[in-house]
N, C-alpha and C positions, 0 to 999 in steps of 0.2 A: 556268387561271383559279383564283384564290385563292377559298378557302371565302368569303370575305365578300364578292365579287363578284357581282353580279346574274346569273342565268344569260341565254343568248340568248333574245330575244323569240320566242315562239311565234306561228307564223303562224296564220291562221284556217283551220278545216277544215269549213266549212259547215254548221254545227251549228243554225245559225237560218235555214235556207235557206227564203226564202218567208215568214218570219213578220214582223209589224210590231211596233215596240219604243217604248214611252215611257218616258224617265227624267229623274227629277226631278234637279234641282242638277247638271247635268250641264256646266256651262260651266266653263272653266279649265282647270287642270291636275292636277286630284285624280280621286278613283274614277271620279268621275260621267262626265268625259269619256272616260276611258280605258275605260269600259265602253262608251260609244257608239262609241268608235272600235271597239271589240273585236265589238260587234253588227253594225256595216257589214261588217267583215272576217269574220264567221260567215255573211255572206249574207243579212241581212235584207232584206226587200222595200221596208221604208220604216222611217225613224227620227224621232221626235219628241222634243226635248229642251226643258226648262224651267229657269230659273233665275231668281234676283231681280238679277242683274247685268246690265245691259241691253247694254253694251260688250262684256263677255267671252262673253256670249250670242250675239251678232254673229258675234263671231270664230270661236267654237266651232261655228256653223251653216255659216259658210264654209268652214273646215277639213273638215267633216264631207262638204260638198258635193263637193270636190276629190277625196275618198277615194270617193264613191258618185255618180259624175256621172249615171248612168243611173237612178238611184234616187231615191225620194222623202225628201227630208230638209226637217224642220219644225221651227220652235222659237217660244216663246211666253213672257213675262215670266209667273211664277207664284210668289207667295207662299203656301207650303202652311199658314199659318197663318190663311189667308184662305179660309173656305168658299167665297164666291164666284169666288175666283180658281181653287181647285180643280176646281169644276164647270166652269167655262169653258174650262179645260184639257182637263179629260177630254171634253168635248163636242167641241171643236174636233179633238182628237186622233183620236176614233172617226169623225168626218166626213173629216179628212184622209186618214185612214190605212185607211179603209173597215172600220173595226173594229180595236181593239188587242189584239192576241196575247198580248202579253207587257208586265207593268209592272213597273220597277225602281225602287223607293223609295230613293232616294239621299240625299233632303235630311235634314240633321240640323245642328245648332248645338252646339259645346262651349263650353270655356273652362276657367279655372282659377281656384278660390276657395275657401278654408277654409269649411266650413260655418257655422261661428260669423260670419263677416264675410258671409254670403250674403243680399241684399236679396231679399224675396219678388218683385220684377219680374223679376230676372235668373232665379231658380229658374223661374217659370212660363213665360220665353221660351223656355228651353231644353227645358223639357217641351212646350210647345205645338208648335214645330217639330219636334223631334225625335220624339216619340212622337205626339203628337194629329195631327200633320201626314201621319205615315203611315198613322193611322187614317183621315183624310179622304180621302187618296187611296185606300187600300183598299176602303173603302166605296164611293166612286163608282165605282170601276172594277168592282167585285163587281157593281153593279147593271146593269152591261153585259155582263160575262163570264157570269153565271150564268143568264141567258135563253137565251146561245148553247151554252151546256153544254161550254165549254172556255175555256182560259186559264190564264195562269201569272202568278203575281206573285213578286218577289224583293225582299226587304228587307235593308237594310243596317243590321245591328245591331253590335255590338262585343264584345271578351272583357271588357270592362268591366261588361258585364251579368253576368258570372259574377265576376269578380275584383275585389279592392279597391285602389283606388289614392287617397292623399291628394289632396285638392281636386279631386275628381271626382264628388262625391255628385250634383249635379245631371244630369250628362252619363250617370254609371252608373246611375242610376234610370230615365232616359230609355230607355237601351238596354237596360235588364232588362226595362222594359214592352214594347218592340220584340218581343222575345223571347217574350214570353208572348202578346201581339196574335197574331204569328205562329201559334204553336201551337194557340192558340182559334180564330181565324179560319179556318185549314186545316181544322178539323174541319167546320165549317159549310159552307165552300165545296165539300168533298169530294163532298157530296150533289148537286154539280152539274157535276162533272167538272172543277173549278177546282185548281189546286195551288198552294200557298203556302210556300215556303221562306226561309231567311235565311241570310247569311253574318256572321261575326263576326270581323273583322279584329282583329289586335292593334296595329300601328304600321306604317303605310305612308307614306314620306316624300313630301310634295308642299309647293308655295309656301305654300299657305293655312294648313297645319298649321304649317309654320315660323315665320309671321307670328304666330300666335296660342299657341304654346306654346315656352317657354324651349329652344334649341338644347341646353344642359346635359342638360335632363331627356329629351330625344328621343334623344340618343346613348346615355344610361344606359338608357333601355328598349330600344333596339336591341341594346345589347350582352347583354342577357339573352336573345336570340333564341340558338334552338339553333345558326342558321347564322350567328350574329354579325353580323347586318344587320338591317334593317327591309326590309319586302316593298316591291318595285316596284308601283306602283297597277295596273300591269297584271296582276299575279299575283293581285290581288284579283278583277278585272274576268273572269279566265279561271274561277274558279270558279263566279263569278255566271252565265256563258255556260252553264256545266255545268247548273246548276240550272234555268236557263230554258230549256234544250233537252229534247229527247225522251229523252235518256240518262238523266234523272232521272224518267221517268214514274211511278215507284211511290215517289217520296219525296213527303212533304207533311207541314208541321207541323215541319220539321227545323230546327235551327240548325246550320250547318257552321262549324266554327272555322277560319279562314285566318290560321294561328298558328304558329310552331315555337317558341313561348315554354317555357323550363325551369322558371320558377317565377313 
C-alpha cells in the first residue's frame, strides 16, 4: 500500500454497545453518515439521524436499516437554525430511543468568500447553522441529559478554528466558536455527569465538499497533510466513536485534532 492510499477500513469493536445515538446532518456521503454507519457497527441500540435534505435523508435511513435490521433506526428533517425544529427533533428522539445517550453535532455550513466581499446575510447564515445550531442542539439535549446524570455530546469543529485560511473567515470564526462552546459547556455539564468533547478535522474528501470547494484548493490542502492525502470520512468518524464511548470517560472539554497537517 502506497503512503497516499487510505488504510483498510476498521471494523466495529462494540464501543457503543447498548447506547442510543442522535446525529445531525447525517444524510448523504459526508462525515455525518459515516458516523451514523460507524455507530451502528459499534453496536448502538438505536440510531436517529436528521438532515435538511428529504430524499438524502430517506436514502440514508434505508441504508442504516439494512445495516441494523434488528435495531431501531429513525430520522427526521431538521434545520438547526430553527429552535422549533431542534426541539421537535430532540423530543422525538428522546421518545423513540427511550432517551438519547449520545448526541453528535455534525451540522455545519461552509463556503468560500473574501471578507471584503462578504454580505451580512452570508456571514449570519454560516454562524447561525454552524455555531448557534450546535448551541441549540447542545442546550436542548443537556436539558434531558443533566437530570439523568449521564450523557455524551461530541461536536464537529475544524482545524480552521485554530489555523488561518483565506476566504474562510465566517467558517473559521464559527468553528472557533464551537471549540469555545465545547470547553465552556463541558464545565457546566460536568456537574451532572455529562461529557462534551469535539473533533477538529483538517480535510476529509466527500461529495458535498467537492461541490462547494474548488478541487485545486482541495488537492493543495491534501498535499500538505503528513500522509500526503485527505482523511477518509470514516477516519474522522472513528475518533468521534472514541469520544462517544466509555474509553474517553475522563475526557471533557477537549478538542481533538483529526489531522496530520504539516503546516
